[in-house]
VEXDREN-2710 file (C-alpha; in Angstrom, 1 decimal):
% VEXDREN-2710
k/r/px/py/pz
1/UNK/38.7/57.8/-108.8
2/UNK/36.2/59.6/-111.0
3/UNK/32.6/58.3/-110.6
4/UNK/31.0/57.6/-113.9
5/UNK/27.5/58.7/-114.4
6/UNK/24.9/56.5/-116.0
7/UNK/23.9/57.4/-119.5
8/UNK/20.3/56.9/-118.6
9/UNK/18.4/57.3/-115.3
10/UNK/15.4/55.3/-114.3
11/UNK/13.6/58.2/-112.7
12/UNK/14.1/62.0/-112.2
13/UNK/14.9/61.6/-108.5
14/UNK/17.8/59.2/-109.3
15/UNK/19.2/61.9/-111.6
16/UNK/18.8/64.7/-109.1
17/UNK/20.4/62.7/-106.3
18/UNK/23.3/61.8/-108.5
19/UNK/24.0/65.5/-109.1
20/UNK/23.3/67.0/-105.6
21/UNK/23.8/63.9/-103.5
22/UNK/27.2/65.0/-102.2
23/UNK/27.8/65.7/-98.5
24/UNK/27.6/69.5/-98.7
25/UNK/26.0/70.2/-102.1
26/UNK/22.5/70.7/-100.8
27/UNK/23.9/73.1/-98.2
28/UNK/25.9/75.0/-100.8
29/UNK/22.8/75.4/-103.1
30/UNK/20.7/76.5/-100.1
31/UNK/23.2/79.3/-99.2
32/UNK/23.3/80.4/-102.8
33/UNK/19.5/80.9/-103.2
34/UNK/19.0/84.5/-104.3
35/UNK/22.5/85.6/-103.6
36/UNK/26.2/85.5/-104.7
37/UNK/28.8/84.5/-102.2
38/UNK/32.5/84.6/-102.1
39/UNK/34.5/81.4/-101.3
40/UNK/35.5/82.8/-97.9
41/UNK/31.8/83.5/-97.1
42/UNK/30.8/80.0/-98.0
43/UNK/33.7/78.6/-95.9
44/UNK/32.4/80.6/-92.9
45/UNK/28.8/79.4/-93.4
46/UNK/29.9/75.7/-93.8
47/UNK/32.7/75.8/-91.2
48/UNK/32.4/72.0/-90.5
49/UNK/33.5/71.3/-94.1
50/UNK/37.2/71.0/-94.7
51/UNK/38.6/73.3/-97.4
52/UNK/39.4/70.4/-99.6
53/UNK/35.9/69.0/-99.3
54/UNK/34.2/72.3/-99.9
55/UNK/36.4/73.0/-103.1
56/UNK/35.7/69.5/-104.4
57/UNK/31.9/69.9/-103.9
58/UNK/32.0/73.4/-105.6
59/UNK/34.0/72.0/-108.6
60/UNK/31.5/69.2/-109.0
61/UNK/28.5/71.6/-108.9
62/UNK/30.2/73.8/-111.4
63/UNK/31.0/70.9/-113.7
64/UNK/27.3/69.9/-113.5
65/UNK/26.3/73.5/-114.4
66/UNK/24.5/74.0/-111.1
67/UNK/26.7/76.9/-109.9
68/UNK/28.8/79.4/-111.8
69/UNK/32.1/80.6/-110.6
70/UNK/33.4/84.1/-111.4
71/UNK/37.1/84.7/-110.9
72/UNK/38.2/88.3/-110.6
73/UNK/41.8/89.0/-111.7
74/UNK/42.9/90.9/-108.6
75/UNK/45.4/90.2/-105.8
76/UNK/44.4/88.4/-103.6
77/UNK/42.1/86.5/-106.0
78/UNK/38.4/87.1/-105.5
79/UNK/36.1/84.2/-106.4
80/UNK/32.3/84.4/-106.4
81/UNK/29.7/81.6/-106.7
82/UNK/26.0/81.8/-107.7
83/UNK/23.4/79.5/-109.0
84/UNK/23.0/79.0/-112.7
85/UNK/19.5/78.9/-114.3
86/UNK/19.7/75.1/-114.0
87/UNK/20.7/75.4/-110.4
88/UNK/17.7/77.6/-109.7
89/UNK/15.4/74.9/-110.9
90/UNK/16.6/72.8/-108.0
91/UNK/15.4/75.2/-105.4
92/UNK/12.0/73.5/-104.9
93/UNK/13.7/70.2/-104.4
END
């Protein structure tokens, strides 16, 4: 079931928590401050997250333009994640 976002928020904190309120989203953002990490590196850093949960959180952050995903066309596939400009604005939070 896809969660519908409200069209209007009552305060900035409500909007921020809606975007980064997932179980591991804050942790992911924290690890990506000032660096780019591969999926396998994130998986090692957040070892208590299941692969399914980690992928879901990464996809949601990418959809919300908080992180960017760069896929390299090599075998095996290489995927890197980094913060977008919008994501970097969340660092003080």
